[in-house]
C-alpha positions, 0 to 999 in steps of 0.5 A: 492342430491345424488340419492343413499341416498334413503328414510330415509337417503336422509331426514336425510342427508338433515337435516345434510347439512342444519345445516352444512356449505353449502360450501366445499366438502366433506359433509359426512365422512366415516372411512373405513376398507377393506379386500380381500376375497380369494379362495382356488386357491389364487384368489381374489373373493371379497372385504369386506368393513366396513364403519363407518359414522361420528357422525353427520350423524349417529346421525340423522340416528339413531334419524330418525330410532327411530321415524320410527320403534321400531326395530332399528336393522331392520331399519338400515339393511333395510336402508343399503340394499336399499342404497347398491341397489342404490349404484350399479350404482356407483360400490359401490364406489369401483374401482378395477383394474387388469392389468390396467383395471377396473373389473366388480362387481356382486350384493352385497347380503352379508351386515349388519348394526348396531350402534357402539358407537355413529356411524352407522356401515355398512359391505358389500361384493362386489363380483367380476364377475371374480376372479383375480390372483394377482400373474399374474395381477397387482392389485390395488383398492380404495374406493371413492365417484366419486363426492367427496360429501362423503370422504372415508378414512381408519380408523386410524391404519387400515390395509388392510386384505389380507386373505389367501394371507397374509401368501404367501408373498403378501403385501398391500400398501396404497398410500396417495392421492396427489391432485393438488392445483386446485383440492383442491380449486375446492372441497372447492368451491362447495356447497352441491348441486353442483358437479364437475362431477364424476372425482373429488373423484378419486383425493382424493382416497387412493389407495391400491397396492397389490403385490405378489411374 
């Protein structure tokens, strides 16, 4: 079991995977929305993300929270905070590169979570340690689970938010993944307790290229 799925979430995910097919990664699905946070100098300072978890996972989280406390909103926010704390060592599943080099992130402190429809929604902001100027450095980023236990893909019709960069001629182009047949077969062969290491997920990631004039 992935270490970041802490406490309630770990127990819930255990219930889910015990009833779901035991083979083939991924086992949890997230619909993603993202937007860049930009300062007055036109530099990217953070990546804001919204995660919408799949119905099956959401159902068990919600039911478990109902049996634990009366205040569902409080329970979900506490769960989000703990999961983000444990996601820190996984770089919050966020891979942002400037000039070909991975950038460092600061601790996430701005976050929230709630039920939307029948699904668990979580929003959080990943701050960069040092701002990036997309006009002087080639910038790209992706959001993915390195082990591909969880699949993170952009929600249908979702566009990457560019903040103040949108009015300055910048664009965000999402590149679809092109995993090899071997990678697809490997993912399909993995049981829920197996891992192919921390490189499989990148092969299935949707990368966003930021281009500015």
